[in-house]
Phi, psi and omega in degrees: 000142180285145176300334180300336182257013178236157177248121176280330184208130180235086184299322180296317179294321178296316181297325182293340179257035180301135177287154177298150173290135179294133177261127183300148179271353179283160176303135182271069176290137179221148169279168174306320180293320179296319178295319179295323178293320177296315179302318181292318178296322179293319178295321177295317179296319178298317179296318178295321178296314179298320179296320180293324179291319186271001182285007177107251184269111178299327181295333182288332180220066180294334179299308179302315182295318181295313179298314181298316179297318179298311181294323177296318176296318181298305186291331174296317179294318180294323179287322182295325182252016178291135176242103182292128176247106180285147177302134180263180177293141178288118180243008178090357180255151176291125182228164174302134179089346181262170180245165177206154179242133177246152173238126179278165180302329181277004177095350177293144174242148179221139177248133182232156171231135181271125184223183177289165183298321184284341182257358180292136178208088185305329179299335181249017172086016176242141179230149178292145178296348179260002179289153178300322178300310181296319180297323179292325187270335184304129177084350180278165181232169176305135182097344178281151177257140175228164177256125179236121179054039178082359183244141180287139175224153177251138171280118183258345178201147175235125179258000000 
């Protein structure tokens, strides 16, 4: 058989079989800002799906359709199981949606806010409620010691 009649690589077919984005098995706790972000992502995914459908020939761009369908399934699932956690009364303990500051042994301080998995961004000071740092800090108060990355740290403030 001639090479002209075979495909060595079919990127469009591969893209059409994109695996689903994994949905966490943890409770999908969200802050009000996190819920708004999920709603925005869901609207964006719906728009992308609609655009991919109306672009004419789906066969011409199966990659866009596959991505849009995958994102739509993911954000629909995340919105369906989202559990909004409203800010509670400040009782001095680290809680979901709240912030806290730690001081490391070397004197560095870091401030974190505990949020939902989809809104966590450690580079911007937010960590998921299922992260080891959040789990160590939840329910603790200023003056309590926690272990972070194997090192003792003190919670010096709770916001």
